[in-house]
gemmi code that builds the backbone of each chain (N, CA, C; Angstrom):
import gemmi

chains = {
    "A": [
        ("MET", (140.259, 151.415, 79.051), (139.086, 151.999, 79.678), (138.482, 150.980, 80.655)),
        ("SER", (138.005, 151.466, 81.795), (137.425, 150.551, 82.774), (136.188, 151.179, 83.403)),
        ("TYR", (135.131, 150.401, 83.498), (133.892, 150.878, 84.118), (133.459, 149.892, 85.189)),
        ("ASP", (132.744, 150.392, 86.202), (132.197, 149.444, 87.172), (130.905, 148.844, 86.591)),
        ("GLU", (130.375, 147.844, 87.310), (129.217, 147.113, 86.786), (127.994, 148.018, 86.575)),
        ("GLU", (127.826, 148.973, 87.477), (126.660, 149.863, 87.352), (126.730, 150.677, 86.063)),
        ("ARG", (127.916, 151.185, 85.794), (128.109, 151.986, 84.578), (127.943, 151.113, 83.322)),
        ("LEU", (128.430, 149.878, 83.389), (128.268, 148.978, 82.240), (126.789, 148.726, 81.968)),
        ("GLY", (126.019, 148.516, 83.032), (124.586, 148.309, 82.868), (123.915, 149.534, 82.245)),
        ("GLU", (124.341, 150.688, 82.709), (123.791, 151.959, 82.192), (124.084, 152.086, 80.690)),
        ("LEU", (125.296, 151.729, 80.295), (125.665, 151.835, 78.874), (124.941, 150.779, 78.032)),
        ("LEU", (124.762, 149.589, 78.596), (124.014, 148.559, 77.851), (122.592, 149.036, 77.569)),
        ("ARG", (122.010, 149.736, 78.539), (120.625, 150.229, 78.377), (120.504, 151.248, 77.245)),
        ("LYS", (121.614, 151.870, 76.887), (121.581, 152.908, 75.836), (121.299, 152.340, 74.452)),
        ("LEU", (121.532, 151.029, 74.294), (121.365, 150.456, 72.955), (120.313, 149.340, 72.932)),
        ("PRO", (119.042, 149.710, 73.051), (117.987, 148.701, 72.915), (117.907, 148.238, 71.454)),
        ("PRO", (117.330, 147.065, 71.239), (117.268, 146.569, 69.850), (116.335, 147.416, 68.990)),
        ("ALA", (116.686, 147.522, 67.707), (115.774, 148.161, 66.753), (114.652, 147.172, 66.468)),
        ("PRO", (113.471, 147.671, 66.094), (112.378, 146.750, 65.751), (112.822, 145.755, 64.665)),
        ("GLU", (112.423, 144.500, 64.849), (112.868, 143.446, 63.924), (112.538, 143.765, 62.465)),
        ("GLY", (111.346, 144.327, 62.247), (110.924, 144.643, 60.883), (111.839, 145.668, 60.220)),
        ("TRP", (112.315, 146.629, 61.001), (113.208, 147.650, 60.460), (114.539, 147.019, 60.046)),
        ("VAL", (115.026, 146.149, 60.936), (116.313, 145.493, 60.661), (116.189, 144.613, 59.418)),
        ("ARG", (115.083, 143.864, 59.345), (114.885, 142.964, 58.206), (114.808, 143.769, 56.905)),
        ("ALA", (114.088, 144.885, 56.927), (113.968, 145.705, 55.712), (115.343, 146.228, 55.282)),
        ("ALA", (116.160, 146.629, 56.245), (117.505, 147.122, 55.907), (118.374, 145.984, 55.362)),
        ("GLN", (118.185, 144.792, 55.932), (118.982, 143.653, 55.456), (118.572, 143.230, 54.043)),
        ("GLU", (117.338, 143.548, 53.679), (116.861, 143.164, 52.342), (117.202, 144.205, 51.271)),
        ("LEU", (117.966, 145.228, 51.658), (118.307, 146.287, 50.698), (118.990, 145.781, 49.422)),
        ("PRO", (119.950, 144.843, 49.522), (120.579, 144.377, 48.279), (119.553, 143.809, 47.296)),
        ("THR", (118.600, 143.039, 47.817), (117.551, 142.477, 46.963), (116.668, 143.587, 46.411)),
        ("ALA", (116.314, 144.526, 47.307), (115.455, 145.636, 46.895), (116.151, 146.485, 45.832)),
        ("ARG", (117.442, 146.715, 46.038), (118.209, 147.529, 45.095), (118.267, 146.861, 43.710)),
        ("ALA", (118.439, 145.550, 43.699), (118.492, 144.819, 42.426), (117.141, 144.923, 41.712)),
        ("ALA", (116.057, 144.781, 42.489), (114.716, 144.874, 41.898), (114.467, 146.279, 41.362)),
        ("LEU", (114.969, 147.257, 42.101), (114.809, 148.664, 41.695), (115.571, 148.937, 40.391)),
        ("ASP", (116.789, 148.437, 40.330), (117.605, 148.624, 39.124), (116.890, 148.042, 37.903)),
        ("ASP", (116.318, 146.862, 38.103), (115.615, 146.186, 37.008), (114.388, 146.990, 36.590)),
        ("LEU", (113.662, 147.495, 37.583), (112.451, 148.280, 37.308), (112.797, 149.562, 36.552)),
        ("VAL", (113.850, 150.231, 36.987), (114.256, 151.484, 36.324), (114.695, 151.199, 34.890)),
        ("ALA", (115.421, 150.112, 34.690), (115.878, 149.764, 33.334), (114.675, 149.516, 32.422)),
        ("ARG", (113.670, 148.815, 32.942), (112.471, 148.547, 32.123), (111.697, 149.827, 31.861)),
        ("ALA", (111.657, 150.704, 32.867), (110.921, 151.967, 32.705), (111.597, 152.877, 31.680)),
        ("GLU", (112.915, 152.798, 31.619), (113.640, 153.632, 30.653), (113.350, 153.192, 29.214)),
        ("ALA", (113.002, 151.923, 29.087), (112.734, 151.398, 27.738), (111.241, 151.427, 27.399)),
        ("ASP", (110.414, 151.811, 28.336), (108.957, 151.742, 28.132), (108.292, 152.961, 28.799)),
        ("ALA", (107.945, 153.951, 28.004), (107.403, 155.207, 28.534), (106.099, 154.983, 29.301)),
        ("GLU", (105.281, 154.056, 28.802), (103.996, 153.790, 29.465), (104.230, 153.194, 30.863)),
        ("LEU", (105.182, 152.280, 30.939), (105.507, 151.680, 32.243), (106.034, 152.763, 33.185)),
        ("ARG", (106.895, 153.626, 32.655), (107.463, 154.706, 33.477), (106.347, 155.592, 34.034)),
        ("ARG", (105.363, 155.909, 33.171), (104.247, 156.748, 33.608), (103.449, 156.043, 34.711)),
        ("ARG", (103.212, 154.751, 34.519), (102.437, 154.004, 35.515), (103.182, 153.914, 36.853)),
        ("ILE", (104.484, 153.733, 36.764), (105.274, 153.649, 38.010), (105.199, 154.985, 38.756)),
        ("LEU", (105.365, 156.083, 38.004), (105.348, 157.408, 38.646), (103.973, 157.728, 39.243)),
        ("THR", (102.938, 157.147, 38.664), (101.587, 157.376, 39.176), (101.414, 156.740, 40.557)),
        ("ASP", (102.008, 155.575, 40.750), (101.879, 154.888, 42.036), (103.169, 154.126, 42.344)),
        ("LEU", (104.102, 154.843, 42.916), (105.422, 154.262, 43.202), (105.316, 153.077, 44.163)),
        ("GLU", (104.494, 153.229, 45.177), (104.379, 152.166, 46.191), (103.889, 150.868, 45.571)),
        ("ALA", (102.863, 150.986, 44.723), (102.310, 149.790, 44.084), (103.355, 149.158, 43.162)),
        ("ALA", (104.122, 150.020, 42.470), (105.139, 149.501, 41.551), (106.190, 148.697, 42.315)),
        ("LEU", (106.614, 149.226, 43.459), (107.620, 148.508, 44.255), (107.026, 147.230, 44.835)),
        ("ALA", (105.816, 147.342, 45.342), (105.177, 146.171, 45.943), (105.037, 145.056, 44.912)),
        ("ALA", (104.721, 145.453, 43.660), (104.571, 144.452, 42.601), (105.881, 143.731, 42.313)),
        ("GLU", (106.988, 144.387, 42.642), (108.311, 143.756, 42.449), (108.732, 142.974, 43.693)),
        ("GLY", (107.839, 142.944, 44.688), (108.159, 142.221, 45.922), (109.059, 143.004, 46.857)),
        ("VAL", (109.079, 144.344, 46.696), (109.939, 145.188, 47.523), (109.087, 145.950, 48.530)),
        ("GLU", (109.478, 145.876, 49.803), (108.802, 146.652, 50.844), (109.092, 148.127, 50.590)),
        ("PRO", (108.067, 148.938, 50.283), (108.322, 150.315, 49.857), (108.604, 151.285, 51.012)),
        ("SER", (109.858, 151.334, 51.470), (110.224, 152.313, 52.502), (110.321, 153.694, 51.861)),
        ("SER", (110.252, 154.738, 52.676), (110.290, 156.101, 52.115), (111.624, 156.365, 51.422)),
        ("ALA", (112.706, 155.764, 51.945), (114.021, 155.971, 51.327), (114.058, 155.366, 49.929)),
        ("LEU", (113.502, 154.164, 49.784), (113.495, 153.520, 48.458), (112.557, 154.256, 47.502)),
        ("LEU", (111.430, 154.737, 48.026), (110.495, 155.485, 47.177), (111.149, 156.764, 46.657)),
        ("ALA", (111.853, 157.461, 47.549), (112.530, 158.698, 47.145), (113.599, 158.394, 46.112)),
        ("ASP", (114.308, 157.302, 46.317), (115.364, 156.912, 45.395), (114.784, 156.595, 44.013)),
        ("LEU", (113.692, 155.840, 44.006), (113.054, 155.473, 42.725), (112.540, 156.725, 42.011)),
        ("ARG", (111.914, 157.621, 42.781), (111.380, 158.864, 42.198), (112.499, 159.672, 41.545)),
        ("THR", (113.624, 159.783, 42.258), (114.761, 160.551, 41.750), (115.308, 159.928, 40.468)),
        ("ARG", (115.456, 158.612, 40.506), (116.050, 157.955, 39.341), (115.150, 158.027, 38.116)),
        ("LEU", (113.838, 157.971, 38.314), (112.920, 158.058, 37.170), (112.806, 159.497, 36.647)),
        ("ALA", (113.110, 160.442, 37.508), (113.024, 161.850, 37.095), (114.255, 162.269, 36.315)),
        ("GLU", (115.332, 161.498, 36.406), (116.597, 161.896, 35.749), (116.492, 161.829, 34.236)),
    ],
    "B": [
        ("MET", (134.503, 137.706, 66.490), (133.719, 138.648, 65.700), (134.553, 139.168, 64.531)),
        ("VAL", (133.927, 139.254, 63.376), (134.640, 139.730, 62.180), (134.953, 141.217, 62.327)),
        ("PRO", (136.218, 141.621, 62.145), (136.530, 143.056, 62.233), (135.793, 143.842, 61.147)),
        ("ASP", (135.536, 145.109, 61.452), (134.787, 145.946, 60.513), (135.420, 145.974, 59.118)),
        ("GLU", (136.754, 146.063, 59.062), (137.386, 146.189, 57.742), (137.119, 144.957, 56.868)),
        ("HIS", (137.080, 143.765, 57.509), (136.771, 142.548, 56.745), (135.301, 142.526, 56.332)),
        ("LEU", (134.479, 143.036, 57.233), (133.039, 143.085, 56.948), (132.787, 143.994, 55.731)),
        ("VAL", (133.442, 145.134, 55.719), (133.282, 146.075, 54.603), (133.759, 145.425, 53.309)),
        ("GLU", (134.909, 144.778, 53.390), (135.475, 144.114, 52.206), (134.479, 143.102, 51.629)),
        ("ARG", (133.884, 142.318, 52.517), (132.935, 141.292, 52.069), (131.641, 141.924, 51.532)),
        ("CYS", (131.206, 143.018, 52.163), (130.002, 143.705, 51.657), (130.245, 144.224, 50.237)),
        ("LEU", (131.442, 144.769, 50.032), (131.753, 145.317, 48.712), (131.867, 144.218, 47.657)),
        ("ALA", (132.102, 142.991, 48.130), (132.145, 141.839, 47.214), (130.753, 141.223, 47.059)),
        ("GLN", (129.737, 141.988, 47.455), (128.328, 141.569, 47.304), (127.973, 140.325, 48.129)),
        ("ASP", (128.605, 140.199, 49.289), (128.298, 139.074, 50.180), (127.098, 139.478, 51.051)),
        ("ASP", (125.943, 138.892, 50.772), (124.717, 139.264, 51.489), (124.789, 138.954, 52.989)),
        ("ASP", (125.482, 137.864, 53.337), (125.610, 137.527, 54.762), (126.380, 138.625, 55.503)),
        ("ALA", (127.388, 139.172, 54.836), (128.177, 140.253, 55.451), (127.302, 141.491, 55.627)),
        ("TRP", (126.483, 141.790, 54.637), (125.575, 142.937, 54.759), (124.601, 142.731, 55.924)),
        ("ASN", (124.064, 141.518, 56.027), (123.165, 141.217, 57.152), (123.869, 141.450, 58.480)),
        ("GLU", (125.129, 141.039, 58.548), (125.907, 141.203, 59.773), (126.157, 142.682, 60.061)),
        ("LEU", (126.474, 143.441, 59.017), (126.717, 144.882, 59.206), (125.454, 145.568, 59.749)),
        ("VAL", (124.315, 145.247, 59.160), (123.058, 145.864, 59.621), (122.783, 145.457, 61.069)),
        ("ALA", (122.967, 144.160, 61.371), (122.707, 143.690, 62.738), (123.649, 144.385, 63.725)),
        ("ARG", (124.913, 144.546, 63.335), (125.904, 145.145, 64.237), (125.613, 146.610, 64.524)),
        ("TYR", (125.126, 147.334, 63.510), (124.964, 148.790, 63.668), (123.526, 149.252, 63.860)),
        ("SER", (122.557, 148.346, 63.818), (121.160, 148.784, 63.884), (120.842, 149.507, 65.190)),
        ("ARG", (121.357, 148.997, 66.303), (121.061, 149.637, 67.596), (121.704, 151.019, 67.675)),
        ("TYR", (122.910, 151.115, 67.180), (123.658, 152.381, 67.232), (122.949, 153.456, 66.397)),
        ("VAL", (122.550, 153.070, 65.190), (121.851, 154.020, 64.313), (120.525, 154.446, 64.953)),
        ("LEU", (119.788, 153.467, 65.472), (118.509, 153.784, 66.117), (118.716, 154.739, 67.297)),
        ("ALA", (119.751, 154.474, 68.091), (119.980, 155.299, 69.281), (120.327, 156.742, 68.900)),
        ("ILE", (121.118, 156.918, 67.848), (121.435, 158.292, 67.424), (120.152, 158.996, 66.973)),
        ("CYS", (119.334, 158.283, 66.193), (118.086, 158.886, 65.696), (117.155, 159.267, 66.850)),
        ("THR", (116.985, 158.358, 67.805), (115.959, 158.576, 68.829), (116.488, 159.317, 70.062)),
        ("GLN", (117.691, 158.973, 70.519), (118.215, 159.628, 71.724), (118.957, 160.923, 71.375)),
        ("GLY", (119.663, 160.899, 70.242), (120.425, 162.091, 69.862), (119.557, 163.169, 69.252)),
        ("TYR", (118.659, 162.759, 68.343), (117.878, 163.747, 67.585), (116.383, 163.695, 67.895)),
        ("ARG", (116.009, 162.843, 68.848), (114.622, 162.771, 69.323), (113.623, 162.471, 68.209)),
        ("LEU", (114.046, 161.746, 67.203), (113.085, 161.337, 66.170), (112.252, 160.188, 66.729)),
        ("GLN", (110.996, 160.170, 66.388), (110.099, 159.142, 66.899), (109.259, 158.554, 65.769)),
        ("GLY", (108.704, 157.383, 66.004), (107.739, 156.766, 65.090), (108.229, 156.678, 63.658)),
        ("ALA", (107.374, 157.153, 62.739), (107.679, 157.033, 61.318), (108.932, 157.817, 60.942)),
        ("ASP", (109.169, 158.951, 61.599), (110.382, 159.735, 61.308), (111.637, 158.927, 61.633)),
        ("ALA", (111.605, 158.264, 62.785), (112.760, 157.452, 63.184), (112.953, 156.287, 62.219)),
        ("GLU", (111.849, 155.667, 61.837), (111.959, 154.523, 60.916), (112.479, 154.966, 59.549)),
        ("ASP", (111.955, 156.094, 59.046), (112.417, 156.584, 57.743), (113.907, 156.927, 57.791)),
        ("ALA", (114.315, 157.583, 58.879), (115.729, 157.945, 59.007), (116.590, 156.679, 59.072)),
        ("PHE", (116.135, 155.702, 59.836), (116.857, 154.433, 59.986), (117.066, 153.780, 58.611)),
        ("GLN", (116.007, 153.688, 57.822), (116.121, 153.050, 56.503), (116.988, 153.881, 55.569)),
        ("ASP", (116.850, 155.203, 55.678), (117.641, 156.091, 54.821), (119.135, 155.934, 55.115)),
        ("VAL", (119.467, 155.808, 56.399), (120.878, 155.637, 56.773), (121.446, 154.381, 56.108)),
        ("PHE", (120.724, 153.263, 56.231), (121.279, 152.022, 55.678), (121.288, 152.030, 54.149)),
        ("LEU", (120.347, 152.747, 53.544), (120.394, 152.882, 52.085), (121.646, 153.649, 51.676)),
        ("ARG", (121.946, 154.721, 52.412), (123.148, 155.502, 52.098), (124.410, 154.688, 52.365)),
        ("VAL", (124.407, 153.940, 53.457), (125.569, 153.091, 53.757), (125.779, 152.112, 52.606)),
        ("TYR", (124.695, 151.488, 52.172), (124.792, 150.492, 51.094), (125.327, 151.140, 49.810)),
        ("ASP", (124.797, 152.306, 49.488), (125.188, 152.961, 48.236), (126.597, 153.543, 48.283)),
        ("ARG", (127.038, 153.951, 49.475), (128.297, 154.715, 49.551), (129.441, 153.960, 50.209)),
        ("LEU", (129.225, 152.707, 50.532), (130.254, 151.961, 51.254), (131.588, 151.958, 50.502)),
        ("GLY", (131.510, 151.933, 49.178), (132.726, 151.922, 48.364), (133.536, 153.194, 48.489)),
        ("SER", (132.914, 154.257, 48.975), (133.639, 155.537, 49.094), (134.305, 155.676, 50.469)),
        ("LEU", (134.089, 154.710, 51.348), (134.696, 154.769, 52.686), (136.206, 154.539, 52.553)),
        ("ARG", (136.985, 155.565, 52.873), (138.434, 155.468, 52.651), (139.107, 154.489, 53.603)),
        ("ASP", (138.692, 154.529, 54.887), (139.315, 153.652, 55.869), (138.249, 152.714, 56.433)),
        ("PRO", (138.185, 151.493, 55.941), (137.133, 150.569, 56.380), (137.135, 150.310, 57.887)),
        ("ALA", (138.282, 150.529, 58.534), (138.325, 150.335, 59.990), (137.564, 151.451, 60.707)),
        ("ALA", (137.285, 152.541, 59.974), (136.567, 153.679, 60.566), (135.075, 153.599, 60.241)),
        ("LEU", (134.573, 152.383, 60.124), (133.161, 152.211, 59.752), (132.223, 152.859, 60.772)),
        ("ARG", (132.500, 152.652, 62.077), (131.581, 153.195, 63.091), (131.463, 154.726, 63.030)),
        ("PRO", (132.593, 155.467, 63.067), (132.425, 156.920, 62.974), (131.803, 157.371, 61.660)),
        ("TRP", (132.068, 156.633, 60.595), (131.483, 156.979, 59.296), (129.961, 156.804, 59.333)),
        ("ILE", (129.515, 155.679, 59.873), (128.063, 155.461, 59.989), (127.462, 156.484, 60.953)),
        ("GLY", (128.194, 156.816, 62.005), (127.713, 157.825, 62.943), (127.500, 159.170, 62.253)),
        ("GLN", (128.451, 159.570, 61.441), (128.334, 160.844, 60.718), (127.183, 160.812, 59.717)),
        ("LEU", (127.082, 159.696, 58.993), (125.980, 159.563, 58.026), (124.625, 159.678, 58.736)),
        ("THR", (124.542, 159.040, 59.897), (123.278, 159.057, 60.653), (122.950, 160.477, 61.105)),
        ("ARG", (123.972, 161.181, 61.575), (123.742, 162.567, 62.014), (123.235, 163.409, 60.844)),
        ("ARG", (123.851, 163.208, 59.679), (123.469, 163.984, 58.489), (122.003, 163.696, 58.118)),
        ("VAL", (121.664, 162.417, 58.119), (120.292, 162.023, 57.762), (119.288, 162.630, 58.752)),
        ("CYS", (119.611, 162.566, 60.041), (118.695, 163.113, 61.055), (118.535, 164.624, 60.878)),
        ("LEU", (119.640, 165.301, 60.617), (119.568, 166.752, 60.425), (118.734, 167.098, 59.192)),
        ("ASP", (118.934, 166.356, 58.113), (118.152, 166.596, 56.896), (116.664, 166.420, 57.181)),
        ("ARG", (116.353, 165.400, 57.998), (114.945, 165.138, 58.310), (114.367, 166.271, 59.167)),
        ("LEU", (115.156, 166.745, 60.129), (114.691, 167.849, 60.972), (114.525, 169.130, 60.145)),
        ("ALA", (115.409, 169.282, 59.146), (115.393, 170.515, 58.350), (114.264, 170.526, 57.321)),
        ("ALA", (113.791, 169.324, 56.958), (112.751, 169.243, 55.930), (111.538, 170.063, 56.356)),
        ("GLY", (111.144, 170.978, 55.515), (109.970, 171.790, 55.830), (110.252, 172.968, 56.737)),
        ("LYS", (111.512, 173.114, 57.152), (111.858, 174.274, 57.976), (112.810, 175.175, 57.199)),
        ("ARG", (112.960, 176.380, 57.698), (113.826, 177.317, 56.978), (115.259, 177.291, 57.485)),
        ("GLU", (115.439, 176.727, 58.667), (116.789, 176.737, 59.243), (117.755, 175.892, 58.431)),
        ("GLU", (119.008, 176.282, 58.469), (120.059, 175.443, 57.925), (120.153, 174.225, 58.837)),
        ("PRO", (120.432, 173.050, 58.252), (120.537, 171.853, 59.094), (121.478, 172.027, 60.284)),
        ("THR", (122.578, 172.766, 60.084), (123.546, 172.893, 61.183), (122.966, 173.660, 62.369)),
        ("ASP", (121.922, 174.499, 62.112), (121.284, 175.241, 63.207), (120.361, 174.359, 64.035)),
        ("LEU", (120.121, 173.153, 63.550), (119.147, 172.277, 64.211), (119.798, 171.237, 65.112)),
        ("GLU", (121.123, 171.297, 65.248), (121.817, 170.342, 66.118), (121.281, 170.481, 67.543)),
        ("PRO", (120.765, 169.385, 68.110), (120.260, 169.470, 69.489), (121.390, 169.822, 70.462)),
        ("GLU", (121.016, 170.496, 71.529), (122.012, 170.832, 72.540), (122.589, 169.542, 73.145)),
        ("GLY", (123.885, 169.514, 73.303), (124.532, 168.356, 73.933), (124.672, 167.144, 73.033)),
        ("ILE", (124.484, 167.357, 71.731), (124.517, 166.196, 70.825), (125.888, 165.504, 70.820)),
        ("ASP", (126.952, 166.291, 70.900), (128.286, 165.659, 70.869), (128.489, 164.752, 72.077)),
        ("ALA", (128.014, 165.199, 73.233), (128.130, 164.377, 74.445), (127.278, 163.109, 74.319)),
        ("THR", (126.096, 163.267, 73.716), (125.224, 162.092, 73.527), (125.893, 161.070, 72.616)),
        ("ILE", (126.477, 161.568, 71.514), (127.134, 160.643, 70.573), (128.322, 159.962, 71.253)),
        ("GLU", (129.052, 160.728, 72.058), (130.195, 160.161, 72.775), (129.728, 159.025, 73.707)),
        ("GLU", (128.613, 159.275, 74.375), (128.041, 158.262, 75.266), (127.618, 157.017, 74.463)),
        ("LEU", (127.034, 157.240, 73.306), (126.606, 156.109, 72.473), (127.813, 155.363, 71.902)),
        ("ASP", (128.893, 156.088, 71.641), (130.125, 155.418, 71.198), (130.647, 154.490, 72.292)),
        ("ASP", (130.601, 154.973, 73.539), (131.009, 154.128, 74.673), (130.081, 152.911, 74.779)),
        ("ALA", (128.788, 153.172, 74.614), (127.811, 152.078, 74.694), (128.080, 151.044, 73.602)),
        ("PHE", (128.454, 151.534, 72.427), (128.751, 150.622, 71.313), (129.971, 149.756, 71.658)),
        ("ALA", (130.971, 150.377, 72.260), (132.177, 149.624, 72.645), (131.838, 148.541, 73.674)),
        ("VAL", (130.957, 148.876, 74.614), (130.533, 147.889, 75.615), (129.762, 146.762, 74.930)),
        ("ARG", (128.936, 147.139, 73.989), (128.156, 146.145, 73.230), (129.093, 145.186, 72.486)),
        ("GLU", (130.142, 145.728, 71.904), (131.114, 144.889, 71.198), (131.762, 143.904, 72.163)),
        ("ALA", (132.077, 144.403, 73.367), (132.671, 143.516, 74.378), (131.663, 142.441, 74.792)),
        ("LEU", (130.399, 142.823, 74.899), (129.353, 141.856, 75.250), (129.292, 140.722, 74.220)),
        ("ASN", (129.474, 141.089, 72.956), (129.400, 140.087, 71.889), (130.517, 139.051, 71.975)),
        ("GLU", (131.532, 139.341, 72.779), (132.644, 138.392, 72.939), (132.393, 137.422, 74.098)),
        ("LEU", (131.342, 137.661, 74.871), (131.054, 136.796, 76.023), (130.289, 135.541, 75.571)),
        ("PRO", (130.270, 134.505, 76.431), (129.480, 133.314, 76.095), (128.008, 133.676, 75.867)),
        ("ASP", (127.331, 132.867, 75.068), (125.933, 133.141, 74.707), (125.042, 133.361, 75.923)),
        ("GLU", (125.254, 132.545, 76.986), (124.352, 132.656, 78.150), (124.462, 134.036, 78.798)),
        ("CYS", (125.662, 134.625, 78.767), (125.825, 135.973, 79.330), (125.235, 137.025, 78.395)),
        ("GLN", (125.484, 136.861, 77.106), (124.913, 137.815, 76.139), (123.401, 137.861, 76.292)),
        ("GLU", (122.830, 136.672, 76.379), (121.370, 136.549, 76.432), (120.786, 137.233, 77.673)),
        ("VAL", (121.342, 136.906, 78.824), (120.740, 137.404, 80.068), (120.973, 138.914, 80.214)),
        ("LEU", (122.154, 139.392, 79.821), (122.425, 140.842, 79.943), (121.593, 141.626, 78.930)),
        ("ASP", (121.468, 141.083, 77.739), (120.675, 141.777, 76.721), (119.207, 141.842, 77.144)),
        ("ARG", (118.701, 140.727, 77.624), (117.292, 140.717, 78.024), (117.035, 141.679, 79.191)),
        ("PHE", (117.939, 141.671, 80.170), (117.691, 142.491, 81.357), (117.919, 143.984, 81.071)),
        ("PHE", (119.050, 144.325, 80.499), (119.376, 145.743, 80.337), (118.805, 146.358, 79.056)),
        ("CYS", (118.880, 145.643, 77.954), (118.504, 146.257, 76.680), (117.027, 146.067, 76.351)),
        ("ARG", (116.464, 144.931, 76.784), (115.054, 144.665, 76.467), (114.145, 144.887, 77.663)),
        ("ASP", (114.765, 145.261, 78.782), (114.006, 145.618, 79.977), (113.069, 144.509, 80.440)),
        ("GLU", (113.512, 143.268, 80.343), (112.677, 142.140, 80.782), (112.873, 141.897, 82.283)),
        ("SER", (111.804, 141.435, 82.925), (111.866, 141.149, 84.372), (112.592, 139.819, 84.614)),
        ("TYR", (112.990, 139.598, 85.869), (113.617, 138.314, 86.228), (112.684, 137.154, 85.848)),
        ("ARG", (111.397, 137.354, 86.172), (110.436, 136.276, 85.903), (110.363, 135.950, 84.411)),
        ("MET", (110.288, 137.008, 83.601), (110.189, 136.799, 82.159), (111.454, 136.124, 81.619)),
        ("ILE", (112.610, 136.591, 82.105), (113.873, 135.998, 81.649), (113.931, 134.525, 82.052)),
        ("GLY", (113.532, 134.266, 83.296), (113.538, 132.889, 83.782), (112.665, 131.977, 82.933)),
        ("GLU", (111.462, 132.494, 82.597), (110.539, 131.695, 81.780), (111.098, 131.456, 80.377)),
        ("GLU", (111.652, 132.508, 79.800), (112.162, 132.399, 78.424), (113.367, 131.468, 78.330)),
        ("LEU", (114.241, 131.549, 79.350), (115.480, 130.768, 79.291), (115.365, 129.434, 80.024)),
        ("GLY", (114.207, 129.228, 80.686), (114.004, 127.961, 81.380), (114.913, 127.786, 82.577)),
        ("ILE", (115.159, 128.873, 83.297), (115.980, 128.784, 84.519), (115.211, 129.451, 85.661)),
        ("PRO", (115.454, 129.013, 86.903), (114.706, 129.599, 88.031), (114.961, 131.106, 88.129)),
        ("SER", (113.876, 131.876, 88.322), (114.048, 133.332, 88.348), (114.936, 133.774, 89.520)),
        ("GLY", (114.992, 132.917, 90.578), (115.833, 133.246, 91.725), (117.316, 133.248, 91.413)),
        ("THR", (117.700, 132.647, 90.299), (119.132, 132.593, 89.953), (119.525, 133.700, 88.960)),
        ("ILE", (118.533, 134.456, 88.484), (118.817, 135.455, 87.444), (119.745, 136.562, 87.962)),
        ("ALA", (119.440, 137.045, 89.172), (120.249, 138.153, 89.708), (121.718, 137.763, 89.819)),
        ("SER", (121.967, 136.545, 90.294), (123.369, 136.139, 90.445), (124.019, 135.932, 89.086)),
        ("ARG", (123.236, 135.456, 88.110), (123.808, 135.278, 86.773), (124.150, 136.641, 86.152)),
        ("ILE", (123.251, 137.599, 86.342), (123.511, 138.946, 85.810), (124.787, 139.508, 86.442)),
        ("SER", (124.891, 139.340, 87.739), (126.049, 139.864, 88.458), (127.347, 139.212, 87.959)),
        ("ARG", (127.285, 137.880, 87.807), (128.467, 137.147, 87.335), (128.836, 137.578, 85.908)),
        ("CYS", (127.821, 137.742, 85.060), (128.078, 138.111, 83.657), (128.582, 139.556, 83.552)),
        ("LEU", (128.069, 140.430, 84.413), (128.565, 141.817, 84.403), (130.044, 141.860, 84.794)),
        ("ALA", (130.400, 141.014, 85.765), (131.812, 140.959, 86.182), (132.680, 140.490, 85.018)),
        ("ARG", (132.180, 139.504, 84.272), (132.938, 139.022, 83.110), (133.023, 140.108, 82.035)),
        ("LEU", (131.927, 140.839, 81.881), (131.923, 141.934, 80.898), (132.947, 142.997, 81.275)),
        ("ARG", (133.005, 143.281, 82.567), (133.968, 144.288, 83.020), (135.403, 143.838, 82.727)),
        ("GLU", (135.673, 142.566, 82.997), (137.012, 142.031, 82.686), (137.289, 142.105, 81.195)),
        ("ARG", (136.298, 141.691, 80.404), (136.458, 141.654, 78.943), (136.670, 143.076, 78.412)),
        ("PHE", (135.897, 143.999, 78.942), (135.975, 145.372, 78.450), (137.312, 145.993, 78.836)),
        ("ALA", (137.769, 145.684, 80.046), (139.072, 146.219, 80.478), (140.193, 145.648, 79.625)),
        ("ASP", (140.070, 144.365, 79.249), (141.088, 143.723, 78.395), (141.080, 144.299, 76.993)),
        ("GLY", (139.841, 144.557, 76.493), (139.705, 144.997, 75.102), (140.218, 146.378, 74.904)),
    ],
}
model = gemmi.Model(1)
for chain_id, residues in chains.items():
    chain = gemmi.Chain(chain_id)
    for i, (resn, *xyz) in enumerate(residues, 1):
        res = gemmi.Residue()
        res.name, res.seqid = resn, gemmi.SeqId(i, " ")
        for name, pos in zip(("N", "CA", "C"), xyz):
            atom = gemmi.Atom()
            atom.name, atom.element = name, gemmi.Element(name[0])
            atom.pos, atom.b_iso = gemmi.Position(*pos), 0.0
            res.add_atom(atom)
        chain.add_residue(res)
    model.add_chain(chain)
structure = gemmi.Structure()
structure.add_model(model)
structure.setup_entities()
């Protein structure tokens, strides 16, 4: 495939950087996932903790040092509902 | 640059550096599909972006051909965007595909290939082309940031674009 310089510039413009915070949050997923797994395991063994987490999911994640994105909140909600 | 199949292998071995690299490599592509392909904006775009990478992280082990990481992430992103558009609506997600979406994705695939070629160029070319085309910075701003006279920016961009064209044609 071959493009002239103008077309290359046009294609480069198609991919601006994602906001740094978004990228960082995605890169921290392994850590967030580990914290989530630990939280769910503790909630399964402690009904009161499970109730408190379900009352305020964001606070529960924040307390574990996890940035509470909507995807992680939905995931936590689903796993606690199972 | 590490090939995608090696990157996937390392991610599956719980190598955090590989995951960081995967996110960095695909973040622009995922964002572009969300915003240019499906016109998601603001919080919707951010939620979709995070959801895509969560799904990638959770499902990477199910990817049959690790060399097909880009089309796989592209499909996952499309699915996530459609689900988001469908939320709260009665339409089936497939009815919500924007007009011309396949052409847009094709264009973004080409853009991704050019980006990959850019990553093979020397740092000074990556920097100046990224700042000018992707970050929309002026000659003056680029000159100040890189500590070079703004009068030389145009010629550097031109020289680096020529190298990119050679690199892309070779690749």
